[in-house]
C-alpha positions in Angstrom: -65.1 -29.2 17.3 -67.0 -28.0 20.2 -65.7 -24.9 22.0 -65.5 -25.4 25.9 -67.5 -22.9 27.9 -64.5 -21.9 29.9 -62.6 -20.8 26.6 -65.7 -18.8 25.4 -65.5 -17.1 28.8 -61.9 -16.2 28.2 -62.5 -15.0 24.8 -65.3 -12.7 26.0 -62.8 -11.3 28.7 -60.2 -10.7 26.3 -62.5 -9.0 23.9 -63.5 -6.6 26.7 -60.0 -6.1 27.6 -58.9 -5.2 23.9 -62.0 -3.2 23.3 -61.3 -1.1 26.3 -58.0 -0.2 24.8 -59.5 0.4 21.3 -57.9 -2.7 19.9 -59.1 -5.3 17.7 -58.9 -8.6 19.5 -58.8 -10.6 16.2 -55.4 -9.0 15.3 -53.9 -10.3 18.5 -55.3 -13.8 17.9 -53.7 -13.7 14.5 -50.5 -12.8 16.2 -50.8 -15.9 18.6 -51.8 -18.0 15.8 -48.6 -17.3 13.7 -46.1 -17.0 16.7 -43.8 -19.7 17.3 -43.7 -21.6 20.6 -41.4 -20.1 23.1 -38.2 -22.1 23.9 -35.9 -21.9 27.1 -32.9 -20.9 25.2 -34.7 -18.2 23.4 -36.4 -16.8 26.5 -33.1 -16.4 28.5 -31.1 -15.6 25.4 -28.8 -18.4 26.2 -26.7 -18.2 23.1 -25.9 -14.6 23.7 -25.2 -15.2 27.3 -22.6 -18.0 26.6 -21.0 -15.8 24.0 -20.2 -13.0 26.4 -16.8 -14.3 27.7 -13.8 -12.8 25.7 -10.4 -13.8 27.4 -7.6 -11.4 26.7 -5.0 -14.1 27.1 -4.5 -17.9 26.3 -4.5 -18.9 30.0 -7.5 -21.3 30.5 -8.3 -20.0 34.1 -9.1 -16.4 32.7 -12.4 -17.7 31.5 -13.2 -18.9 35.0 -12.4 -15.3 36.4 -14.6 -13.8 33.7 -17.7 -15.9 34.3 -17.4 -15.7 38.1 -17.5 -11.9 38.0 -20.4 -12.0 35.5 -22.3 -14.2 37.7 -21.6 -11.8 40.6 -23.0 -8.8 38.7 -26.2 -10.9 37.9 -26.5 -11.3 41.8 -26.0 -7.6 42.2 -28.6 -6.9 39.8 -31.1 -9.2 41.5 -30.2 -7.3 44.7 -30.9 -3.9 43.2 -34.2 -5.4 41.8 -35.2 -5.9 45.5 -33.8 -2.5 46.5 -35.9 -0.7 44.3 -39.1 -2.6 45.3 -38.5 -1.6 48.9 -37.5 2.1 48.3 -40.4 2.6 45.9 -43.2 0.8 47.8 -46.1 3.1 48.3 -47.4 1.3 51.4 -44.3 -0.2 52.9 -44.7 -2.7 55.8 -42.2 -4.4 58.0 -43.3 -7.7 56.7 -42.8 -6.8 52.9 -39.4 -5.1 54.0 -38.0 -8.1 55.8 -39.2 -10.6 53.1 -37.4 -8.6 50.4 -34.1 -8.2 52.6 -34.4 -12.0 53.2 -34.1 -12.5 49.4 -31.1 -10.2 49.3 -29.4 -12.1 52.0 -30.0 -15.3 50.0 -28.3 -13.7 47.0 -25.3 -12.7 49.3 -25.2 -16.0 50.8 -24.7 -17.6 47.5 -22.0 -15.1 46.5 -20.1 -15.7 49.9 -20.4 -19.5 49.8 -19.4 -19.6 46.0 -16.3 -17.6 46.5 -14.2 -20.6 46.8 -14.2 -20.5 43.0 -12.0 -17.5 43.2 -10.0 -18.7 46.2 -9.3 -22.3 45.0 -10.6 -22.5 41.6 -7.7 -20.8 39.7 -4.0 -21.7 39.4 -2.0 -19.1 41.2 0.6 -19.0 38.4 -2.0 -18.5 35.7 -3.9 -15.8 37.7 -0.6 -13.8 38.2 0.0 -13.8 34.5 -3.4 -13.0 33.1 -4.1 -10.3 35.5 -1.3 -8.1 34.1 -3.2 -8.1 30.9 -6.4 -6.7 32.7 -5.0 -3.6 34.1 -6.2 -1.1 35.2 -9.7 -3.0 35.1 -10.7 -4.3 38.6 -13.5 -5.8 40.5 -13.3 -2.6 42.5 -15.1 -1.0 39.6 -18.3 -2.7 40.3 -20.9 0.2 40.2 -23.7 -1.9 41.1 -22.1 -3.0 44.3 -21.7 0.7 45.4 -25.3 1.3 44.5 -26.4 -1.5 46.8 -24.4 0.2 49.6 -26.1 3.4 49.0 -29.5 1.8 49.2 -28.7 0.0 52.2 -27.7 2.8 54.7 -27.4 6.4 55.5 -24.7 7.9 53.1 -22.6 9.0 56.1 -22.0 5.5 57.2 -20.0 5.1 53.9 -17.6 8.0 54.8 -14.0 6.8 55.7 -13.8 5.9 59.5 -11.4 8.8 60.2 -13.9 11.4 58.9 -17.3 9.8 59.7 -18.1 11.6 62.7 -16.8 15.0 61.6 -18.8 14.7 58.5 -22.1 13.4 60.0 -23.9 16.7 59.2 -22.2 17.6 56.0 -23.8 17.5 52.6 -23.7 14.5 50.3 -21.1 16.1 48.0 -18.9 16.7 50.8 -19.3 13.2 52.2 -18.6 11.6 48.8 -15.2 13.3 48.7 -14.3 11.0 51.7 -16.2 7.8 50.7 -14.3 4.8 52.1 -13.6 3.2 48.8 -11.7 5.9 47.5 -8.9 5.1 50.1 -8.8 1.6 48.7 -7.6 2.8 45.4 -4.9 5.3 46.2 -1.3 4.5 45.6 0.7 3.9 48.8 3.8 5.5 47.7 2.4 8.7 46.2 -1.0 9.1 47.8 -2.4 9.7 44.3 -5.6 8.2 43.0 -5.0 5.2 40.6 -6.2 5.1 37.1 -8.6 2.6 38.3 -10.3 4.9 40.6 -10.1 7.8 38.1 -12.0 5.8 35.5 -14.6 4.7 38.2 -15.3 8.1 39.4 -15.6 9.5 35.9 -18.3 6.9 35.0 -20.2 6.8 38.1 -19.8 9.8 40.4 -22.8 11.6 39.2 -25.1 8.5 39.4 -23.9 7.7 43.0 -24.5 11.2 44.1 -28.0 11.4 42.5 -28.9 7.9 44.0 -27.9 9.1 47.5 -29.8 12.3 47.2 -32.9 10.5 46.0 -32.8 8.0 48.8 -31.8 10.2 51.8 -35.4 9.2 53.2 -35.9 5.9 51.5 -32.6 4.0 52.2 -33.1 0.9 54.5 -31.9 2.6 57.5 -34.2 5.5 57.1 -37.1 3.2 56.3 -36.5 1.0 59.2 -36.8 4.0 61.7 -39.8 5.2 60.0 -41.6 1.8 60.5 -40.4 1.5 63.9 -41.7 5.0 64.8 -45.2 4.0 63.5 -45.3 1.0 66.1 -44.8 -1.7 63.7 -43.1 -4.9 64.8 -39.7 -4.7 63.3 -38.0 -7.5 65.1 -37.7 -9.9 62.1 -36.7 -6.9 60.0 -33.9 -6.1 62.4 -32.7 -9.7 62.3 -32.6 -9.6 58.4 -30.8 -6.1 58.5 -28.2 -7.4 60.9 -27.5 -10.4 58.6 -27.3 -8.1 55.6 -24.9 -6.0 57.6 -22.6 -9.0 58.1 -22.8 -10.3 54.5 -22.0 -7.0 52.9 -19.6 -5.5 55.4 -17.9 -8.5 56.8 -18.3 -11.8 54.9 -18.1 -10.5 51.3 -15.1 -8.2 51.9 -13.3 -11.1 53.7 -14.1 -13.6 50.9 -12.0 -11.1 48.7 -9.5 -10.8 51.5 -8.9 -14.5 51.5 -8.5 -14.5 47.7 -6.0 -11.6 47.8 -4.0 -13.4 50.5 -3.5 -16.3 48.3 -2.8 -14.5 45.1 -1.3 -11.1 46.0 0.3 -11.2 49.5 3.1 -9.0 49.6 4.9 -6.9 52.1 3.4 -3.4 52.2 6.8 -1.8 51.2 6.8 -4.0 48.1 3.2 -3.1 47.1 4.1 0.6 47.6 7.1 0.2 45.3 5.1 -1.2 42.6 2.5 1.5 42.7 0.0 -0.8 44.4 -2.8 -0.2 46.9 -2.9 -1.4 50.5 -5.7 -3.9 50.3 -4.4 -5.2 53.7 -5.8 -2.2 55.3 -8.7 -1.6 52.9 -10.4 -5.0 53.0 -10.5 -6.3 56.6 -13.7 -5.1 58.3 -12.0 -4.4 61.6 -10.0 -1.5 60.0 -12.8 0.1 58.1 -15.5 -0.6 60.9 -18.1 0.0 58.0 -21.4 -0.9 59.7 -24.9 -0.1 57.9 -27.0 -0.4 61.0 -24.8 0.6 64.1 -28.1 1.0 66.2 -28.8 -2.6 65.8 -25.5 -3.8 67.4 -24.1 -3.6 71.0 -21.0 -1.5 71.7 -18.9 -4.7 72.3 -20.0 -6.2 68.9 -19.0 -2.9 67.1 -15.7 -2.9 68.8 -15.0 -6.4 67.8 -16.5 -5.9 64.2 -15.0 -8.6 61.8 -12.3 -9.7 64.2 -13.0 -13.2 64.4 -13.8 -13.4 60.6 -10.3 -12.0 59.9 -8.7 -14.5 62.2 -10.5 -17.3 60.2 -9.6 -15.9 56.9 -6.0 -16.1 57.7 -6.1 -20.0 58.3 -4.2 -21.9 55.7 -6.2 -22.7 52.6 
């Protein structure tokens, strides 16, 4: 059998490659000869992936709940993959930055538009029963989501609204004590931290603090200003960052809000009496006014932050 010239060329190139590393190319060819052909299911570990759902109750809709949260975490991992590329780029340009933010926006668009799975895809009666078997675990405990927030903005923008201005110049440890999400997992009646929050802080606090310190100058907000100061055209980047701001701080929280309205709506007095948290005050963007890039919005837009979305979220399902 005649060996084609292009094959000989590739063999010569491979021999040069392995020789440069002090390796014997023939050994690698043996490995290629004896290796099985790759399959789709092996490549993505499909059997393992499909075995990762372990319901705690016999209610069928719990499996939907598990799978949707697993899908969500995979989208968060995709987002963090893009965050790292941006923050670690040695010669970052506005075009590269904007392209990666556009990818992140596509991931969040998929999340926001798919959330009807949570709002309409489960029977309320089943959810209210199986959720009691999951306590104190909560989607609140998504560490990846909090990491995305840290990459996205100056850490002070994550401080609770009531302390944001006062702590603008404080160190990261002080700001962390007043980070907004801690107030979303505090018991209404006693003002104490819930077990959900205590578990979360115990697992992730050191990691969050280190990430915030590592990216004081390489979070998205800081990088935007650096590129702008160099005279780069940041118009498209600004557009993408505004969209990211809306997805993460308005549309994603309100997707959860709409779900909570359907499944968990109670009078705040009743919530307090059962040791619950006041998600009615925690989730709506107009209360928190959490904005990653306030310098990209007008004063009127900031004053009305999330207002129209809340009104829409309260429409009957």
